[in-house]
N, C-alpha and C positions, 0 to 999 in steps of 0.2 A: 562430572557434571557437574556444571555450573550453577553458584546458587542461585536461587527464588529471591529475590528482591523485594516484587510486589508480587502480591496474591490478590484476586478479588473473587468474593465466594459469594457464588448464587443473590451478584449484585441486583436490585432494578431498584427503580426509577422513573416514580410516577411526577406530573405536573398536571395541574384542574382535572383526572382521574385517568390523563394519557398516560398507557408507558413509556418511557424513552427509553429506557431497557428495560429487559426479562429477563431474570435469573443470569445472568454473565459470572460463567468460571472462565479464568482464566487467571495465569501467572509469567510474569516476567522476570528474565533472566537479570542477571550483574551482568553488567559492560554488554549488553544486547542492543540492535538497533532495532526495534521493534514497532510496526508501520501498523494504526490502527484506520482500514480502508473502507470507501464507503458511499453512497451517495448521501446527499444534502437530508436531511434529517433520517439519518440512519444508526446514530444511536454515538457515532465516535468523539465529537468534539465531549458531549455529557459522557463518555467513560475518562477523558481527558482531565475534565473539571472534575470528577468526582475522587480522582486518583489524585491531583490537586489541591484539596481543599474547599472548594471554588462553592462545589455542591455537597448537600448528604444526600445518601443511598437512604433511599424511600426503606432497605432494608437490606439485608445480606451486610459483609464486612468486608473490609481495606484492611493489608497484611502489611506492613514494614517491616523485612526482616522477619516475619515470626509474628510480628504486637501489632495488633488492634490501634487503628488510629483517623477511628469514624469522629470522634472527635476532638480530635487536633485540628487548629488553626492552621489555613497557609502558611503563614510566617515559622511556625516552627514544623514545621514538616521541612524533609533533607529532599526535598526535591526544587526547582524554580522551574519558569513557563516563560517562554517566546512565543509574542502570542500572533497573529498575520497581523493585524497592526501596533507596529512595534512600538508606540507607548514610550518612546523618547526625552529628554526634556529639551524644548528647543532655549532657554535659557542657557546650558550648562553645554559646555565641549565638549568633544571625543573624553579624554580625561575624567572630567568631572561626571557625564552618564556613565562612563566604568567603573569608578569610586566611589556611587553615590549608596550603596547598599552596604559595603565598607564601612564608609564614614558612622553609618546609620550602627552598625555592629560595637563604632569607635574601637577601629580597629590602629592601631599607632600607624601615623602616617609614612612612618620610610618601610613599614610590609605593607599599605596601600600601594605607595610609589612601585616595589617592587614586581609586585602582584598582578599591576595595572599595564605595567612595559612585558613583563610575561607574556599576559592573555594576550595586547596588541601583535606580539610579534607572532602567537600561534596564529591568530586569523587573518597575518599577513596586513595589520594597519598600523605598522614601527613608523614613529613622524609621524602621525596624523592626533597626537595629542589635542592640540592645540585649533583645533579646526570646530567649526562651528558643525552640529550636523547636521542643521537645513543644507548644506553646502556639499554634500557627499551625496554619492549615486546611492540608487534602491539598494543594492546587493552591499553598496558599505557599509548605510543606515543600517542593512542583518545583520551584517558579520559582528558589528558596536552592538547591538541586541543578542548578540547570542554572546558575547563576549563580557556584557555586563550578567549574562542569570552566569556564566560560569565561572568565571572571578572570585565569587563565596562557596565556590568548588561544593554543590551538589556532587548527590551523589546518582541524582533523575535528574534525567534534563527536559520537560515535556515542553513539544515545539506544536503548535497550533495552526499548522496550513503559515508557514512560516514565510514563503516560498510564494506563494498565491498573489502577492502584487507585482511582482516581477515578470520583464517581459519575456517571449520565448527564450534565447538561448541564454542569456543570464541565468533562468531558473535551472537549465539544463547544469551552465558549470557550473551553480551552488547544491545540485543534488550532490553532486563530486565533489568536491569541497567540505561539506556538510557530511559527508562518511568519511573522507580523512580526516576530520577533526574530531570523531569520534572516537575515533583508533586509537587520535595521539593523546584525546584530553583520558582515555579511556572507563568512562563513566557511561551508565545508563541512557539511551535516548529512547520519547518513545515516544513517534511524528504520525500525527492527524494529515491525512493528504484524503479528496477526493481521485485522483488522479493514478492511474493504474502507471502508468509507466515508471511516475516517481519513485511508488513506493515495489517496483520490481527491480527497480534503478540501485536505492539503497540499503535495501531492508536486511537483515537474516532471517526475522519474519514479519509474515503480513498475518494479522488480523481482517479477514472480511466482513464484514456487519452488514444488514439490511432489519428493520425493523424494528431495530432496538433488539437482534438476536445474533450470535456467533452464525454465519455458513458455514466458515472455511477456519483454522489455523495452522501455519507450512510456511518453509522457505519458498521463496519465488515461485523457483522451479516446479516447486510441488501444485504450490495454486495454480499455475501456468500449465501446466501438463498432466494432472491429477488432479481436476475441478471436483468436488463432492456432490453438485446439483450444478442445473441448469443454470441458476444467478448466476453462479463464480464466472458458469464455463463464459456467460453472457457478458458480462460485468468487467474481468480481465480480457485482455485480446478481443481480438474476433471469431466468434465459435461457427460454424455448419451443426446444429444439429436438428437431425432426423428423429422422429419412430424410431423402435429395431423391435425384433426378437431373438431373445439370449435360446440359440437351440440349444446350447448347452456349454462347459467348457471351454473357449478358443473357438468359438465359431456362435457370427451373428447374420443372422438377414436385416437389410434396411437395401430402401432403392430398388426392390423386386429383383435381388439375388443373394447370395450366401457368402460372406466373406471371413478371411481366418484373422483371429484378435487374439490379445495375450491374456486379453482377461479371464478369471475366475472367482466362484464361488455365487455366481446365480442360482438356479433352482432352470431345470429344461423347460422350454418352451416359456422366458420369465419373460415380460412386455420392459423393456427398458427404454432411455434415450441415448440414442448414440452423438457424439462428438467427436468433428471434425475440422481441425483449425484450415484456415482458408491457405500456410503457407505449405501445407502436409499435402494437400490433393494438385499429384501431378496428369500434369496436360501433356498429350502423347496423340498422335496421328489418330482417328474415330477408328482404326482397324484393330488398331493393337489399345483400347481404353477394357475395363472391367465394365463403366458406365461410357454412356456415350450420350449429350446433348449440344446446342446451337449457342453461341454468346452473347450473348444481349444485349452488354455493356464492358465498358472498360474504361476505364480510371487510370492516368499517370500519377503514381505516388513519389516520383522520386528516386530511388531504387528498387520501386517492384511494379507491376502494374495491375493492381485492381479489375478482378473482373468478374463477371456475372454468369455463371450457364444453367441453364436449364434443359433440366433431364433426369427422367424417373419418378418424372414429376415433383420434382425439387428444382431451387429453385440455388445452387450452391456457388460461395464465395469463393475467389480463388486471389491468392497471390502468388505471382509471376512474374521473371523476370525478360522471361519473352513470352510481346505480342499475338494477342489473338486476333482475329479484324471481328467487327460485329457481324453477324448474323453466317460466319461458318461455322461448321461443325467441328465438331473437337469428342479425343476418348480424354475419360478421368479414372485416374491410378490411385487408387488407397491402399498400404500397407498395414500391414498385421500393428504395428510399432506405434502407428499414425490412426489407429484405433482406439478412445477413450468411452466404455461404458459407465452408465450410470445405471442408478433405478430409479425409476420412476418419483416423481413427486408420490409424498403420504402412501408408493407402493410398499410391498412388504419387507 
């Protein structure tokens, strides 16, 4: 099992009596790419700032390799931070920006030269040493900011929405580049974003937060396919969430009929929430469907059509590569592996 490099033990943070973090318990493994994901105001940036030492927790402990670092200032922690605003020095060229931290540490000039050239190669900016940072594109500036952080050889790199200022295509390119970079560097990345696709694309582990509390921790596949509650199901991708009754293990009732499912461990006749992803609903001719409905909306999304179908008292969102016209009648099939059962909020 990978070593835990950082642990947050019952960490809370208050601002003027308002709890931004509520008793957070979290560990981060060595060499892991962990993403803190959630909407604005959920506590993800506060968590990052507490780890970096820019904020002091109101209670709880921050451990680094098992040692309490609560009182350690940011510059003494073995972490570096890349912010959304890259904070590059406009009066310095690329080399001078990257070398800045090493010069502060009074590293020998020949070592600085060697390290900066090596890191420029790593971020695909060899030959840019004398360029003004103002002449660089947004993606290149972001690479300089990362290079400046990692040249100091931190054990953990904290990244606070570093792709937020980039356009869509460049952001997608940099998502893949960042993951490759993390693997090449072999250090721990702790990444903050509100973008679900970004989190699912890059992460080894995703931590979903809301209202200062952790909602779920898991791999991208776990978070998407097995959401723990309605918030996670709705925030990660798109979902159809309907009320149901768990008749017994392997059988659930919703939308006016009984369906086979693979979930177990619920009480007989327990009220539950049922989650079905739009891409998991199969659209068939009306007479072949488990459910029947009328198409009320069709939107072309490029790789698929997004349709809404009114049936069994619910508007189903469906993603399909084949279009059905508005007002046409269709059948819907939902198979056991595509049904996910969640306990009701506040339930047993």
